C-alpha positions as CSV (number, residue, x, y, z in Angstrom):
1,X,-3.3,165.5,20.8
2,X,-2.5,167.8,17.9
3,X,-1.0,165.0,15.9
4,X,-4.4,163.3,15.5
5,X,-6.3,166.4,14.2
6,X,-5.1,166.0,10.6
7,X,-6.2,162.3,10.8
8,X,-9.6,163.4,11.8
9,X,-9.7,165.9,8.9
10,X,-8.9,163.0,6.6
11,X,-11.7,160.9,8.1
12,X,-14.2,163.7,7.6
13,X,-13.1,164.1,4.0
14,X,-13.7,160.3,3.4
15,X,-16.9,159.9,5.3
16,X,-18.6,163.3,5.2
17,X,-19.2,163.0,9.0
18,X,-18.7,166.0,11.3
19,X,-15.9,166.0,13.8
20,X,-16.1,166.4,17.6
21,X,-13.2,166.6,20.0
22,X,-12.6,167.3,23.7
23,X,-10.8,170.5,24.7
24,X,-9.5,171.5,28.2
25,X,-7.2,174.4,27.6
26,X,-6.9,177.6,25.5
27,X,-4.2,175.9,23.3
28,X,-6.4,172.9,22.6
29,X,-9.3,175.2,21.7
30,X,-7.1,177.1,19.3
31,X,-5.7,173.9,17.7
32,X,-9.2,172.4,17.3
33,X,-10.5,175.6,15.6
34,X,-7.4,175.8,13.4
35,X,-8.3,172.3,12.1
36,X,-11.9,173.2,11.5
37,X,-13.3,170.8,14.1
38,X,-17.1,171.0,13.9
39,X,-18.1,170.5,17.5
40,X,-16.2,170.8,20.8
41,X,-16.9,169.2,24.2
42,X,-15.7,170.0,27.7
43,X,-14.8,166.8,29.6
44,X,-15.9,165.8,33.1
45,X,-12.5,166.5,34.6
46,X,-12.6,170.0,33.2
47,X,-16.2,170.7,34.2
48,X,-15.3,169.9,37.8
49,X,-13.0,172.9,37.9
50,X,-14.6,176.4,37.4
51,X,-11.2,177.9,36.6
52,X,-10.6,175.5,33.8
53,X,-14.1,176.0,32.4
54,X,-13.5,179.7,32.4
55,X,-10.3,179.3,30.5
56,X,-12.0,177.4,27.8
57,X,-14.9,179.8,27.8
58,X,-12.6,182.8,27.4
59,X,-10.9,181.0,24.4
60,X,-14.3,180.5,22.8
61,X,-15.3,184.2,22.8
62,X,-16.3,185.3,19.3
63,X,-16.5,181.7,18.0
64,X,-19.7,180.2,16.7
65,X,-18.8,176.5,17.2
66,X,-21.2,174.3,19.1
67,X,-20.0,173.2,22.5
68,X,-21.2,170.2,24.6
69,X,-20.5,170.0,28.3
70,X,-20.1,166.7,30.2
71,X,-21.3,166.4,33.8
72,X,-18.6,166.8,36.4
73,X,-17.1,163.6,37.9
74,X,-18.7,164.2,41.3
75,X,-22.5,164.4,41.5
76,X,-22.7,168.2,41.8
77,X,-25.5,169.7,39.7
78,X,-24.5,173.3,40.4
79,X,-21.0,172.7,39.0
80,X,-22.6,171.4,35.8
81,X,-25.0,174.3,35.6
82,X,-22.2,176.7,36.3
83,X,-20.2,175.4,33.4
84,X,-23.2,176.0,31.1
85,X,-23.6,179.5,32.3
86,X,-19.9,180.3,31.8
87,X,-20.0,179.1,28.2
88,X,-23.2,181.0,27.6
89,X,-21.6,184.2,28.9
90,X,-18.8,183.6,26.3
91,X,-21.4,184.1,23.6
92,X,-21.8,180.5,22.6
93,X,-25.3,180.0,21.2
94,X,-25.3,176.2,20.5
95,X,-24.7,174.4,23.8
96,X,-25.4,170.7,24.6
97,X,-25.1,168.5,27.6
98,X,-23.5,165.1,27.9
99,X,-24.5,162.7,30.7
100,X,-21.6,160.3,31.4
101,X,-22.4,159.2,35.0
102,X,-20.8,160.1,38.3
103,X,-18.2,158.8,40.6
104,X,-19.7,157.7,43.9
105,X,-18.8,155.5,46.9
106,X,-21.9,153.3,46.3
107,X,-21.3,149.8,45.0
108,X,-22.7,149.5,41.5
109,X,-22.0,147.4,38.4
110,X,-21.2,150.6,36.5
111,X,-17.9,152.4,36.2
112,X,-19.8,155.7,36.8
113,X,-23.2,155.6,38.5
114,X,-25.8,157.0,36.1
115,X,-27.8,158.8,38.9
116,X,-30.6,159.2,36.4
117,X,-32.4,161.6,38.7
118,X,-29.6,164.2,38.4
119,X,-29.7,163.8,34.6
120,X,-33.4,164.4,34.6
121,X,-33.1,167.4,36.8
122,X,-30.5,168.9,34.6
123,X,-32.6,168.2,31.5
124,X,-35.6,170.0,33.1
125,X,-33.4,172.9,34.2
126,X,-32.1,173.4,30.6
127,X,-35.0,172.1,28.4
128,X,-33.8,173.9,25.3
129,X,-30.3,172.4,25.3
130,X,-29.5,169.2,23.4
131,X,-29.0,166.4,25.8
132,X,-27.0,163.2,25.0
133,X,-26.0,160.2,27.0
134,X,-22.6,158.6,27.1
135,X,-23.2,154.9,28.0
136,X,-19.6,154.0,27.4
137,X,-18.3,156.0,30.4
138,X,-21.3,155.1,32.5
139,X,-20.9,151.3,32.0
140,X,-17.1,150.9,31.7
141,X,-17.8,147.5,30.2
142,X,-19.5,146.6,26.9
143,X,-21.9,144.0,28.3
144,X,-23.9,146.7,30.0
145,X,-24.2,149.1,27.1
146,X,-27.5,147.9,25.6
147,X,-29.3,148.2,28.9
148,X,-28.1,151.8,29.5
149,X,-28.6,152.9,25.9
150,X,-32.3,151.8,26.1
151,X,-32.8,153.5,29.4
152,X,-31.4,156.7,28.0
153,X,-33.6,156.5,25.0
154,X,-36.7,155.9,27.2
155,X,-35.8,159.1,29.0
156,X,-36.0,161.0,25.7
157,X,-32.3,161.9,25.2
158,X,-31.4,163.5,21.9
159,X,-28.6,161.1,21.1
160,X,-25.9,158.7,22.3
161,X,-22.1,159.0,22.6
162,X,-20.6,155.5,22.2
163,X,-17.0,154.4,21.9
164,X,-16.3,152.1,18.9
165,X,-12.9,150.6,17.8
166,X,-12.0,148.2,15.0
167,X,-10.2,146.1,17.6
168,X,-11.5,147.0,21.0
169,X,-9.3,144.7,23.1
170,X,-6.3,146.3,21.5
171,X,-7.4,149.9,22.3
172,X,-4.8,151.9,24.3
173,X,-7.4,153.2,26.7
174,X,-10.9,152.2,28.0
175,X,-10.7,148.9,26.0
176,X,-13.3,147.2,28.1
177,X,-16.1,149.7,27.3
178,X,-15.5,149.8,23.5
179,X,-17.3,147.7,20.8
180,X,-16.6,147.1,17.1
181,X,-18.6,149.1,14.5
182,X,-20.5,145.9,13.7
183,X,-21.4,145.3,17.4
184,X,-22.5,149.0,17.6
185,X,-24.7,148.7,14.6
186,X,-26.4,145.6,16.1
187,X,-26.9,147.4,19.4
188,X,-28.5,150.4,17.7
189,X,-30.8,148.2,15.6
190,X,-32.2,146.6,18.8
191,X,-33.1,149.9,20.4
192,X,-36.8,150.6,20.8
193,X,-37.5,154.2,19.9
194,X,-40.6,155.6,21.5
195,X,-42.8,158.6,20.6
196,X,-42.9,161.6,23.0
197,X,-46.6,162.2,22.3
198,X,-49.6,160.7,20.6
199,X,-52.5,162.2,18.5
200,X,-54.9,159.7,20.0
201,X,-57.8,161.3,21.8
202,X,-58.3,158.2,24.0
203,X,-54.7,158.3,25.0
204,X,-54.9,162.0,26.1
205,X,-58.2,161.4,27.9
206,X,-56.9,158.5,29.9
207,X,-53.7,160.2,30.7
208,X,-55.5,163.4,31.9
209,X,-57.6,161.3,34.3
210,X,-54.6,159.5,35.7
211,X,-52.7,162.7,36.1
212,X,-55.6,164.3,38.0
213,X,-55.5,161.4,40.4
214,X,-51.8,161.8,40.8
215,X,-52.2,165.6,41.5
216,X,-54.8,164.7,44.1
217,X,-52.5,162.2,45.8
218,X,-49.6,164.6,45.7
219,X,-51.8,167.2,47.6
220,X,-52.8,164.5,50.1
221,X,-49.2,163.5,50.6
222,X,-48.2,167.2,51.3
223,X,-51.0,167.6,53.8
224,X,-49.9,164.4,55.6
225,X,-46.3,165.6,55.7
226,X,-47.4,168.9,57.1
227,X,-49.4,167.1,59.8
228,X,-46.4,164.9,60.6
229,X,-44.2,167.9,61.1
230,X,-46.8,169.4,63.5
231,X,-46.6,166.2,65.5
232,X,-42.8,166.4,65.5
233,X,-43.0,169.9,66.9
234,X,-45.3,168.8,69.7
235,X,-42.8,166.1,70.5
236,X,-40.0,168.7,70.5
237,X,-41.9,170.7,73.1
238,X,-42.1,167.7,75.4
239,X,-38.4,167.0,74.9
240,X,-37.6,170.6,75.7
241,X,-39.6,170.6,78.9
242,X,-37.9,167.4,80.0
243,X,-34.4,168.3,78.7
244,X,-34.3,165.4,76.2
245,X,-32.0,165.2,73.1
246,X,-33.6,165.6,69.7
247,X,-32.0,162.5,68.2
248,X,-33.4,159.2,69.4
249,X,-31.4,156.6,67.5
250,X,-33.4,153.6,68.7
251,X,-36.7,155.1,67.8
252,X,-35.5,156.0,64.3
253,X,-34.0,152.6,63.7
254,X,-37.4,151.1,64.6
255,X,-39.2,153.4,62.1
256,X,-36.6,152.5,59.4
257,X,-37.1,148.8,59.9
258,X,-40.9,148.9,60.0
259,X,-41.2,151.2,57.0
260,X,-38.7,149.3,54.8
261,X,-40.5,146.1,55.5
262,X,-43.8,147.6,54.6
263,X,-42.3,149.3,51.5
264,X,-41.1,145.9,50.2
265,X,-44.7,144.6,50.4
266,X,-45.8,147.6,48.4
267,X,-43.1,147.0,45.8
268,X,-41.3,150.2,46.6
269,X,-37.5,150.1,46.2
270,X,-35.3,150.1,49.3
271,X,-33.2,152.9,47.9
272,X,-36.1,155.2,47.3
273,X,-37.6,154.6,50.7
274,X,-34.3,155.0,52.4
275,X,-33.7,158.4,50.7
276,X,-37.3,159.4,51.5
277,X,-36.9,158.5,55.2
278,X,-33.5,160.2,55.5
279,X,-35.0,163.5,54.0
280,X,-38.0,163.1,56.3
281,X,-35.8,162.6,59.3
282,X,-33.6,165.6,58.6
283,X,-36.7,167.9,58.1
284,X,-38.2,166.6,61.3
285,X,-34.9,167.3,63.2
286,X,-34.9,170.8,61.7
287,X,-38.4,171.5,63.0
288,X,-37.6,170.1,66.4
289,X,-34.3,172.1,66.6
290,X,-36.2,175.3,66.1
291,X,-38.4,174.5,69.0
292,X,-35.5,173.8,71.2
293,X,-33.8,177.0,70.1
294,X,-36.8,179.0,71.2
295,X,-38.7,179.5,67.9
296,X,-42.3,178.8,69.0
297,X,-43.7,179.0,65.4
298,X,-41.1,177.3,63.1
299,X,-43.6,176.8,60.3
300,X,-44.8,180.4,60.3
């Protein structure tokens, strides 16, 4: 709270390092600015509430301080993007994103599932914004930190937000995910930093050839999906003529089992194929529903 702000100022005077704190209300914004805090961030529990984000955004009008925005607790990309847009409308020019993982019902070793695909999508949606990763809140335990830190670096994040404590086990909150400064230094020294490009002509030539092959395969996959939906529509017409329901649970279970077995042979992850099949099934049902509802040309 407010009591700690002078301590942070003293730490900045001693180290020369900039200060960054979380704000969730108008009062907290005002107190942070009064103590010359260099950077602010909006936390996950604030991002999840558009009204709270708007309150903070209103308090930031006319201020030039950089603001980072953590992803909301639940995996809702539009909430995260909406928070960015509210802060932008307040006139803040320096905005960054913090990926701290998401709360899900899935069983994972992490405190907050990273859901890397959502982080990547957000990074692509706002390519000009700084993007940092918070492995401490993703992991919830220090033994997983190095793995997540490296994964984030491999995805070309701009930085890491890591909790450190002189005596982690004595910390009043989130003790399990904190490390000593010495442990943090050792973790950082083990990270492999990769380039995002190369000046090698051979590298670019090889990459271009492989990307052309991928583009061709993507086109073929789209053509096959289109053909599959046409077959689904034909099936729907037969179902309509014979007054049969769209959903055939036994048939779908058979497809799932067969495809997952084949996917394992091709070294494709079960999670990926399950998500793919679910999306495929819902699209097929949508096409068939249009036939049953009387739309004779659902793809037109």
